[in-house]
Every structure is written in C-alpha cells, then in structure tokens.
C-alpha positions in Angstrom: 33.5 -5.4 -24.9 30.0 -6.9 -24.6 27.6 -6.7 -27.5 24.8 -4.2 -26.9 21.7 -3.1 -28.7 22.3 -0.8 -31.7 20.0 1.8 -30.2 21.8 1.9 -26.9 24.7 4.3 -26.3 27.6 2.8 -24.3 29.8 5.8 -23.8 30.5 6.5 -20.1 28.7 9.8 -20.1 25.4 8.4 -21.5 25.6 5.3 -19.3 25.8 7.6 -16.2 23.0 9.9 -17.6 25.3 12.9 -17.9 24.3 15.6 -20.4 27.4 16.3 -22.5 28.0 18.3 -25.8 27.9 15.2 -28.0 24.7 13.8 -26.4 22.4 15.0 -29.2 24.8 13.6 -31.8 24.8 10.2 -30.1 21.0 10.1 -29.9 20.7 11.1 -33.6 23.2 8.4 -34.6 21.4 5.7 -32.6 18.0 6.7 -34.1 19.5 6.5 -37.6 21.2 3.1 -36.9 17.9 1.6 -35.8 16.6 2.1 -39.4 19.5 0.2 -41.1 20.1 -3.4 -41.8 22.9 -5.3 -40.2 25.2 -4.9 -43.2 24.4 -1.2 -43.6 25.1 -0.7 -39.8 28.5 -2.3 -40.1 29.5 -0.2 -43.1 28.3 3.0 -41.4 30.3 2.2 -38.3 33.3 1.5 -40.5 33.0 4.9 -42.2 32.7 6.7 -38.8 35.7 4.8 -37.3 37.9 5.7 -40.3 36.9 9.4 -40.0 37.9 9.5 -36.3 41.3 7.9 -37.0 43.2 6.2 -34.3 41.0 4.9 -31.6 38.0 5.3 -33.8 36.9 1.7 -33.5 36.6 1.9 -29.7 34.9 5.2 -29.8 32.3 4.2 -32.4 31.8 0.9 -30.4 30.9 3.0 -27.3 28.5 5.2 -29.2 26.7 2.5 -31.3 27.0 -0.4 -29.0 28.4 -2.6 -31.8 31.2 -5.1 -31.0 34.7 -4.0 -32.2 34.9 -7.2 -34.2 31.7 -6.2 -36.0 33.2 -2.8 -36.8 36.4 -4.4 -38.0 34.4 -6.7 -40.3 32.7 -3.6 -41.7 36.0 -2.0 -42.4 37.1 -5.0 -44.4 33.9 -5.0 -46.3 34.3 -1.2 -47.0 37.8 -1.9 -48.3 36.4 -4.5 -50.7 33.8 -2.0 -52.0 36.5 0.6 -52.6 38.6 -1.8 -54.5 35.7 -3.0 -56.6 35.4 -6.5 -55.1 31.8 -7.7 -54.6 30.6 -8.3 -51.1 30.0 -11.8 -49.9 26.3 -12.3 -49.6 25.2 -14.2 -46.5 23.2 -17.3 -47.4 19.6 -17.2 -46.3 18.9 -19.6 -43.5 16.6 -20.3 -40.6 19.0 -18.6 -38.1 20.1 -19.9 -34.8 17.9 -22.4 -33.1 16.0 -21.3 -30.0 17.1 -22.7 -26.7 13.9 -24.7 -26.4 14.6 -26.5 -29.7 18.2 -27.1 -28.7 17.2 -28.5 -25.3 13.6 -29.8 -25.5 13.5 -30.7 -21.8 14.8 -27.3 -20.5 11.3 -25.7 -20.2 10.1 -28.5 -17.8 13.3 -28.2 -15.8 12.8 -24.5 -15.4 9.2 -24.7 -14.3 10.1 -27.4 -11.8 12.8 -25.1 -10.4 10.3 -22.3 -9.9 7.8 -24.6 -8.3 10.5 -25.8 -5.9 11.2 -22.3 -4.8 7.5 -21.5 -4.3 6.8 -24.5 -2.1 8.9 -26.1 0.6 9.3 -26.9 4.3 11.5 -25.0 6.8 12.6 -28.4 8.1 14.3 -29.3 4.7 17.8 -28.4 3.8 16.7 -26.4 0.8 17.2 -22.6 1.2 14.7 -20.0 -0.1 16.4 -17.8 -2.7 14.9 -15.1 -4.9 14.1 -16.4 -8.4 16.5 -14.1 -10.3 17.6 -15.0 -13.8 21.2 -15.3 -12.6 20.3 -17.8 -9.9 18.2 -19.8 -12.3 21.0 -19.8 -14.9 23.4 -21.2 -12.3 21.1 -23.9 -11.2 20.4 -24.9 -14.9 24.1 -25.0 -15.5 24.4 -27.6 -12.6 21.8 -29.7 -14.5 23.8 -29.6 -17.7 22.2 -26.6 -19.5 24.8 -24.0 -20.3 23.1 -20.7 -21.1 23.3 -17.1 -20.0 20.9 -15.3 -17.6 19.7 -13.2 -20.6 18.6 -16.4 -22.3 16.7 -17.4 -19.1 15.0 -14.1 -19.1 13.8 -14.6 -22.7 12.6 -18.1 -21.9 10.6 -16.9 -18.9 9.0 -14.2 -21.0 8.1 -16.8 -23.7 6.7 -19.1 -21.0 4.3 -16.3 -19.7 6.3 -15.3 -16.6 7.0 -11.7 -15.7 8.0 -9.7 -12.7 4.8 -8.9 -10.7 4.0 -7.5 -7.3 1.3 -8.7 -4.9 -2.4 -8.0 -5.4 -4.5 -7.1 -2.4 -7.9 -8.8 -2.3 -10.4 -6.1 -1.1 -12.9 -8.5 0.2 -10.6 -11.1 1.6 -10.8 -14.9 1.3 -13.6 -15.5 3.8 -15.9 -12.6 3.0 -19.5 -13.1 1.9 -20.1 -10.4 -0.7 -23.9 -11.0 -0.6 -24.3 -10.3 3.1 -21.7 -7.5 3.0 -23.7 -5.7 0.3 -26.9 -6.4 2.2 -25.4 -4.8 5.3 -24.3 -1.7 3.4 -27.7 -1.2 2.0 -29.2 -1.6 5.4 -26.8 0.9 7.0 -27.8 3.4 4.2 -31.5 2.9 4.9 -31.0 3.4 8.7 -29.0 6.5 8.1 -31.7 7.8 5.9 -34.5 7.1 8.4 -32.7 8.8 11.3 -31.6 11.8 9.2 -35.1 12.4 7.9 -36.4 12.3 11.5 -33.7 14.7 12.7 -32.2 12.1 15.0 -28.5 12.0 15.8 -26.3 9.7 13.7 -22.7 9.3 14.9 -19.8 7.3 13.5 -17.3 6.0 16.1 -13.9 4.3 16.1 -10.5 4.2 17.7 -7.7 5.9 15.8 -4.2 4.4 15.6 -2.3 4.6 18.9 0.4 7.3 19.0 3.6 7.4 21.0 4.0 10.7 22.9 7.5 12.0 22.7 10.2 13.2 20.3 9.4 10.5 17.7 9.2 10.6 14.0 5.8 11.3 12.6 5.3 10.3 8.9 4.7 13.1 6.4 6.2 16.5 5.4 5.8 20.0 6.7 7.0 23.4 5.8 10.1 24.5 7.8 13.6 25.9 7.3 15.3 23.0 8.9 14.1 19.5 9.5 13.2 18.6 13.1 15.5 16.2 14.9 13.8 13.3 16.5 14.8 10.1 18.2 16.5 7.5 16.0 14.3 4.7 17.2 10.6 4.6 18.1 10.8 2.6 21.4 7.7 2.6 23.5 9.9 2.5 26.6 11.2 6.0 25.7 7.7 7.5 25.3 6.0 9.7 27.8 2.9 7.6 27.3 0.8 5.9 24.7 -2.2 7.9 23.5 -5.4 6.2 22.5 -7.6 8.6 20.5 -11.3 7.6 20.2 -13.3 9.6 17.7 -17.0 10.4 17.6 -18.1 12.0 14.3 -21.5 13.6 14.0 -22.6 12.9 10.4 -25.3 15.5 10.1 -23.4 18.4 11.9 -20.0 17.6 10.4 -18.4 17.9 13.9 -15.8 15.7 15.6 -15.3 14.9 19.2 -12.0 13.1 20.1 -11.3 11.6 23.6 -7.6 10.9 24.1 -7.0 8.1 26.6 -3.8 7.0 28.1 -4.8 3.5 29.0 -6.2 0.7 26.8 -8.7 0.5 23.9 -11.4 -1.3 25.8 -15.2 -1.4 25.4 -15.5 0.6 28.7 -13.3 3.3 27.3 -15.2 3.4 24.0 -18.6 3.7 25.7 -17.3 6.3 28.2 -16.1 8.4 25.2 -19.5 8.3 23.6 -21.1 9.2 27.0 -18.7 12.2 27.2 -19.8 13.4 23.8 -23.5 13.1 24.7 -23.0 14.9 28.0 -20.9 17.6 26.4 -22.5 18.1 23.0 -25.1 15.6 22.0 -27.9 16.3 24.5 -27.5 20.1 23.8 -27.6 19.8 20.0 -30.3 17.1 20.0 -32.4 18.3 22.9 -35.4 16.2 23.5 -34.3 13.4 21.3 -34.5 9.9 22.7 -32.9 7.8 19.9 -29.3 7.5 18.7 -27.8 5.6 15.7 -24.2 4.5 16.1 -22.1 3.3 13.1 -19.2 1.2 14.3 -16.5 -1.1 13.0 -16.7 -4.9 13.5 -13.7 -5.2 15.8 -11.8 -3.5 18.6 -13.4 -2.0 21.7 -16.7 -1.5 19.9 -16.7 -4.9 18.1 -19.8 -6.6 17.1 -18.9 -9.7 19.1 -17.9 -7.9 22.3 -20.3 -8.6 25.2 -18.7 -5.8 27.2 -19.5 -3.3 24.5 -23.2 -4.1 24.6 -23.3 -4.3 28.4 -21.6 -0.9 28.8 -24.0 0.7 26.3 -26.9 -0.4 28.5 -25.3 0.6 31.8 -23.7 3.9 30.8 -25.8 5.4 28.0 -29.2 3.8 27.6 -30.2 3.7 31.3 -28.6 7.0 32.6 -29.8 9.1 29.7 -32.9 7.1 28.8 -31.7 6.7 25.2 -32.7 4.1 22.7 -29.4 3.2 20.9 -29.4 1.5 17.5 -26.0 0.1 16.5 -25.0 -0.9 13.0 -21.6 -2.5 12.5 -19.7 -2.5 9.2 -18.8 -5.9 7.9 -15.3 -7.3 8.7 -12.7 -5.8 6.4 -14.8 -2.7 5.5 -13.7 -0.3 8.2 -12.5 2.3 5.7 -16.1 3.0 4.7 -16.9 4.2 8.2 -17.4 8.0 8.0 -15.2 8.7 11.0 -12.2 7.3 9.1 -12.3 9.5 6.0 -14.1 12.5 7.4 -12.3 12.9 10.7 -9.2 10.7 11.2 -7.7 11.4 7.8 -8.0 15.2 8.4 -6.3 14.9 11.8 -3.5 12.8 10.3 -2.9 15.5 7.6 -2.9 18.2 10.2 0.0 16.8 12.2 1.9 15.2 9.4 5.6 15.5 9.8 5.3 17.0 13.3 6.4 15.1 16.4 3.8 14.7 19.1 6.1 15.6 22.0 3.3 16.0 24.6 -0.4 15.3 25.1 -1.0 19.0 25.0 0.5 19.3 21.6 -1.5 16.3 20.4 -4.7 17.8 21.7 -3.8 21.1 20.0 -3.4 19.6 16.6 -6.7 17.7 17.0 -8.6 20.9 18.0 -7.0 22.8 15.1 -8.2 20.4 12.5 -10.6 22.1 10.0 -11.7 21.6 6.4 -13.2 23.8 3.7 -16.5 22.0 4.3 -16.7 23.3 7.8 -15.4 20.5 10.0 -14.7 21.5 13.6 -13.2 19.2 16.2 -13.2 19.2 20.0 -10.6 17.1 21.9 -10.6 16.2 25.6 -8.2 14.1 27.7 -9.3 11.1 29.7 -6.7 10.1 32.3 -8.8 7.2 33.7 -7.2 3.8 33.7 -9.3 1.1 31.9 -8.1 -2.4 32.7 -8.3 -5.1 30.1 -10.4 -8.2 30.4 -13.7 -6.9 31.7 -15.8 -9.9 32.6 -19.3 -9.9 31.3 -21.2 -13.2 31.4 -23.9 -14.5 29.0 -26.3 -14.1 31.9 -25.6 -10.3 31.9 -26.1 -10.2 28.1 -29.4 -12.0 28.3 -30.6 -9.5 30.9 -30.0 -6.6 28.4 -33.1 -4.9 26.9 -31.7 -5.6 23.4 -33.5 -6.5 20.3 -31.6 -7.9 17.3 -32.8 -6.7 13.8 -34.1 -9.1 11.2 -31.4 -8.0 8.7 -28.0 -9.4 9.8 -28.9 -9.6 13.5 -25.3 -10.1 14.6 -24.4 -6.7 13.1 -27.6 -4.7 13.8 -29.4 -4.4 17.1 -31.2 -1.9 19.3 -30.7 -1.4 23.1 -33.4 0.3 25.0 -33.5 1.6 28.6 -34.1 -1.1 31.2 -37.7 -1.7 32.1 
C-alpha cells in the first residue's frame, strides 16, 4: 500500500467522497494524528490495530494513511513497552539529502528540458508534449536520474515553477497608452459639449452575427424541458445569417437595431444610421443640424475605411444637411463603446438559451429588451443585399467636405454637407 499523509484518510468511502457513519470518527482521528510525533503516531496506530483484532492493521492503514510496515513496527515497539524493555532511540541526524544535493546537475537538466518544450520548430522530429511531472520524470530517467514524479513536483516548486494559466493583456502589445488615454479624454469632452447643447449623441456598432435556425444559443432559460436543437451549428443548415447593427441614443436611452441579411459593410452601417435618423432622430431632435457618432475602430464603421466616410457624406450629411462628427475608440477598446454594455449585452441576456429559429423571433426578442433604467429598443429588418468591396478612391475621399480634428486626427473628424 502506498505511503500517504497522516492527515489523509485512505478508506474507500472517504476517497470517493461518500458520507458514511464512521466519517466523523475518521476525521477526528486524522486531526489528532496531525498533532503527534512519528513515534507517537506509530504507537497509537498499533493500539488501534490491536483493538480491532484480525485485519486491524489493514483497516487502520486505510484510515490513517500509514504504511502497514509502519504499523507493524509500532506494534513491536508497543510490545517492548509492555514487557519493560526501553525503546530504541533514533539517532539525531541531518536526514535524507535532497535530490539537488544528491544530483547537483539535475536542476540545470530540468530547466533545459522545460526550455526545449517551450521552444522548437515544427520541422524538427521533436514532439510537443505537456510538461507534466510524470513526463519529466520519464525523461530524467532516460538521462540517468532515477526519481519519482512527486520528487519532480517538489523540485519544480522549489525552483519557482507552478501551474499557471494565461494572462490577457488588456492593452495589447502594440498599443500606445498615452494616445489611448488622450482619445478617451477627448471623447468625454465631445460627449459633454454635445449633451450640454442638447445635440444627439449616438453609439453605433455591429453585433455578433447570428445563425437563424434551430441552433444552440448560449445561456439558460426557465422551462420544464430543455429545447432540442441541432447537434452542429453548420451555416449551410441555417435559414440565413443575421447581421444586427445597433444605434444607441446615449441621452434618450433608446436603441435602434437594423437586422441585415447580407454583409457587414460600410454601406450597410451608414444606411442603418440613416434609417434611425429618418425614423426617430429627426423627430426627437427636430431642428438640430449636428450629430456625434461614437464608433469602434474596425469593421464596417472602421476609422481607416474610406467607404465609411464617403457613405456618411453621400447618405447622411448631404441628404439631411447634417454636420456629423465621428469619434472612434482606440483599437482594442471596443468594450467601452456604450452600445456594447448598454444595448447589446441586454439583448444577449434577453434571448439567452433560446434558439433564434426565424428572423421574426429574433426581431421579437430585440424589441422585447427592456431594463429597469427605462431602455426601449426598436428593431427593423433590412433585406437589401450589400456586396463587399465597395471601391472608393482617394480622389473621392479628397473631395469630401471633411475636417480632421487636431487631437488624434485619424480617429476624430467632422464631415459637413457639400458646398
């Protein structure tokens, strides 16, 4: 039987986590044994094994985790005490040498093995394996170091290694924190100026594309029986691929979602904003001639998209005589966009665990999204097809009535109606 810790019960019931009548007794015995010395622990185990009679050594070994040979040694010592013979005192000594003292070069060999597993080339014959203690012990044995995987575990702990998971870098490797913070402060100042003047401030973005059909939707919902959905989420089995584009009015706490069935293009994004202005914006903000748009740095409304700026000029600024100011969030900071945590997160919670079997069901869930703070959402369907790769030349961009701002001009600009 393997040697275990004295505070660990090795009986089958405790190992399986089964609550049995003797469980409290086993826990009390283990707590008591943890306070004894090695000699006292052996003598106590010997007394208990004698009390249990035949098979007592094995039973006490299961409860205490002591090796049967240790209990047998304790029984011999107990017999000596009963017969008046003094116990043999163990001579004091330094104890067993550590593995690093026995094999001075083993630490360097172990570190080299870990480095070899971290780096490498797919063209080599070496295979990538998980750096488990058993694997490392087998490789060390091939190099002439005979030790168990438990010893490898102790060595790794003493060398400063431990099991860790990945750490996500919020800003990323190529982010400029100074310009990012400057852009956030500038967005806050623009929002404050437009809000104080009563001008509209909207936050826009495209939500995750959704497969329409009997597919699994992450989350849980109250029901008597779980809904049965398709085993696999194949796009070929979907009715269509829905592309929701959201417009969130920051001041009014209202959402406007245009669900497209085509591609997430700049033309689709601008048309969705134009639908919002035609349907709600020009009514709520009657007489206003300026609009602030808060957008992400990528996608159909990306800061580098020429088609995005050209469509703003052609489909919003000129037809409605609006002066549009756009402020893009820095790359990697899309979660700070209000539409993400004010609108999209609420929609996701509303249809969590419910398959979107049709576009009508999807639109119904979006329209039914509300919050205690008074959020209301309107959803419309856009069945127009928006082809990819809209060509906009630099000549067309130069012809725009666009003025970059002094602060981060690649992220902040104003487009006015054509002269």
